[in-house]
N, C-alpha and C positions, 0 to 999 in steps of 0.2 A: 435198363441201366447198363452202362459199360461193364465189361468183365475184367478190365485191367485195373484192379482196385489198388489204391495206395496201401502200403503196409503200415504207415504211421499216420495217426489222426490227432490233431490237437484237441484235447478235451477242455472245455471252457466252463466246467461246472463250478469252479471256485471264483469266478468273476463276480464280485459284488455280493458274495454269500458263500455258504458251504453247502453246495448242492441245492436241493429243493426245500430245505428245512426253514420255515419262516422264522424260527428262533434266531437264525444266523444271517438273515437278510441284512445287507449293509456291511457285512464283515467280508472275509476272504480277500481277494485281490482288489485293490483300488483300480480306478480307471487307468492311471498311469502304469501301474504294475501289469495290468492286463495288456496294455499297448506294448510294453516291453516283451511280454511273452509272445504275442502275436508277431511282432517284428522278428524275434529270434526264430520262431517257427518258420516264417517265410524265408528268412535268410538261409535256413538249413534245408530248404526244399520241402517243407511240410505245407501243403496247400489245401488240405481238407480240415475244416474246423467243425467241431461238434458242440452243440449247445442244447438248451431246452427252454421253453417259455417260463418255467417256474424257477430256473436257476437264478438265485439272487432276487427272486420276485420280479423278473424281467430285466434286471440289470445286466446279466450276461449278454443277452441279445442286444441290449442298448449299446453296451461297450463295443461289441463287434460291429454294429452298424456305424458307430462313430469312427471306428478304426478304418472301416471300408471307405467312408467318405473322405477321411484324412489321407489315406495311403493310395487309394485307387488301384488295389492289387489286381493283376491279371491272373486268370486261371484259378481263382479261389472257388472252392466248392464248400457247400454248407449242409449240415444236418441240423435239424431241430426236432423237438419232441413235444408231446402234450399228454397230460393225464393229471398231474399233481396240481393242487390249488395254487393260485398266484399269491395268496396271503391267507392268514388265519380267517376261518369262517367263510372263505369263498368256495365255489363249487369245484368239483373234480370229475375225472372220468372221461369216457369216450362217447357220450351222447352226441348224436349227429349235429344238433344245433351248437353244442359247445365246441366240437371239432372245427366247424366252419368259422365260428367266432374266433377261436384261438389261432388258427392259421393266419387270419387277417391281422390280428394284433402282433403276431410274430413277424410277419412281413413288414409291418409298419416300423417295429423297433429295429429290425435289421436293415431297413431302408432298401429292400430289394423287391423285385416283382415275383420271384419264385425261389424256392430252396431245392437243392438237388435231391435231398432225401428227407422224408418226414416219418418219424417213428412214433408209435404208441409207446409211452414211457412205462406202461405196466398193462397187465391184462385186466379188463373190466368184466367181471362176471355178470353185470347187470345189462350189458349190451351184447347181443349176438355178434359174433365176429364177422358174419356175412354182412351185417349192417355197417360195421366199421369199415370193411373192405369197400362197400359201396360208396361211402363218403370219400375214402381215399381215391377211388377211381374217378369220382366226380372232380376232385381237386387236380388230378393228373390231367383230365380232359380240359380243365379250365386253365391249364398252364401255370398253376400256382406251385405245384411240386413236380419233381422229375420222376420220383419213384417213392415207394413206401415200404415200411417194415415194422418190426416188433422189437421190444426190449423187455428183458426180465420175464422170459417165458420158459416153460419146460417142454419136453418132447410131446406130450399129449396136446398141449395148446398149440404148438407149432404145426403138428399134423393137421389139426382141425382148421387152422388158418390157411394152410397151403391148399387145402381141399376146396376153399371157397374164394380165394383172392390171389392176386399177383404180388404177393409179398416178396420183396427183392432182398431184404437184409434182416439180420437178427443181431441184436447187441445184448450180450449176456456177460455176467461175471465169469471170469476164467483165470486161473493162476495155479501155481504149484500148491496153493493152500485151498483152492476151490475147484474141484474137478468134475462137478456134477454134469456139465454139458457133454462130457465124454461119453456118458451113458447112451445118449440118443440125439441130442440137438446137433452136435458137430457132424455126425454121420448123415443126418437128414439134410443139413445144409449142403454137404458135399454132393449128395445124390441128386438133390433138387436144384442145384445151381444157385443157392442163396448165399449172399455175402455174409460171412460171419465176422463180427467185430467183438473184440474183447473190451469190456469195461472193468475197472478195478484190477488191473494186471498186477499191482503190487499189494493188493489186499489191504487198503487203508494204511499203507506204510509198513506193514509187517514184514514184507520181503526186502526192505531197505536196510535192515539191521538196526533201526532206531529203537526198537523195543527190546529191553534186556530183562533177563530173569531176575526177579527180586529187586528191580529198579523202577522208580516212578517213570511214567511216560513223559516225554518232553512236553513242555508247555506249548499249547496251541496245536498239538497233534490230534489226529482223529480219536485217539484213545482218551484224550481229555475233553474233546468236544462232543463226539457222537460215538461212544464206545459200544453201544448196544449190538451192532452187527458183528462185532469182532470179539466179544467177551469169551466166546468158546475157544479162542486161540490161546488163552492164558492156561497153557497146559505144558507139562514138562516134556512130552513127546514133541510138541511143536518147537519149544525152545531148543531141544537137542538137534532137531533137523535144521533150524535156522543157524545154529552155531556151526554145524558141519558145512552148511552152504557158504558161510563166511570164510571158513578155512580154505575153501576152493577158489575164492576170488571175490571180486566186488559183488555183493549179493544182488544189488539192483540190476546190474548188467547181466548177471547170470539168469535172473528171473525173467527178464525181458528177452534174452537170447533163447531161453527155453520156449517161450511162446513163438518167437519169430522163426524158430527152427521148423515150425509147422506152417507150410505154405498155404494152408487153408484159412489162416486167420490174419486179420488186421488188428492193430492195437491202438486203443484210444488212450492217450497219455494225459495225465493230470499234473503237470509240473507246477510248482509254486514259484519257481525262479528260473530264468533263462538257462542257467548252467545245468539245471536238472534235466534238460533235453539230452545232454551228452551221453549218458548210459544207453538211452534208446537208440541213438545214432550209432554208437559203437556196436550195440547188439545187432542192429540191422546190417552192419557191415560184416559181422562175424556171427551169424546165427549158429546155434549149436547143432552138430550132427546128431543123427538118431541115437547112437550109442551114448553120447553125453546126455541127451535129453532123458533117456531111460534111466541113467544113473542118478540124475537129479530127482526124477519122479519117484524113484525108489526110496529116497530119503524121507518123503512125506507120506 
């Protein structure tokens, strides 16, 4: 895979659903809203889109495929992923037969012959990572994928994977409110030449300033739809840090600028409306210098 990575990637996880959760399939962005977001991304120079087979139960890939056929964009690059079930009661994981089946269904929905990057969406303890790498290598050789990688892994898992396969990318959660990858994953990616991508850069909206101390969460927000991964943030120390962040400027732009100040990372954005791309574009134009990054990190 090329080494000149894009710094911003359009995340399409809310197209036709809210991530991979079957309970929300058919919600999220409509086809028309998804088209507006993809149009805005392209107009602003974002040409790498990120999706997964299970996002919206396949709707995300379908919308992207329809947009590609409608717009005929030049230079578009695609990431998709597999692991999660496509609906309630369906299978999941990284069994070789499933991986081969899922890439075929993804290519069909996207309407393309190959994707640039194919990620395992989670770690499968039931399938040896060497076996997973073997299937990925088979798909590269067949021209169905350009490169492959991992998502939602820790340092131990990443080391194991890099020992047996040509994993080219890692996509993990990273933000001012989630710093676990700093312990090992980021350093490993830097040393081994692995492209590190950030998902959840705004931690489910917590770094946008939308959640207030002693105030109900806005209707339709992550905290009203899927609050589980974020419940631990309902803490006075977190609210204190968020309030100080807001005193220093637009919290969204600062949080993204903090990430983009680190040249090792690319950021997968999850805007719900075209105008929500603006903070990321501003942050890319004005990444925070080391001393400002350190000062913000110290708040949390």
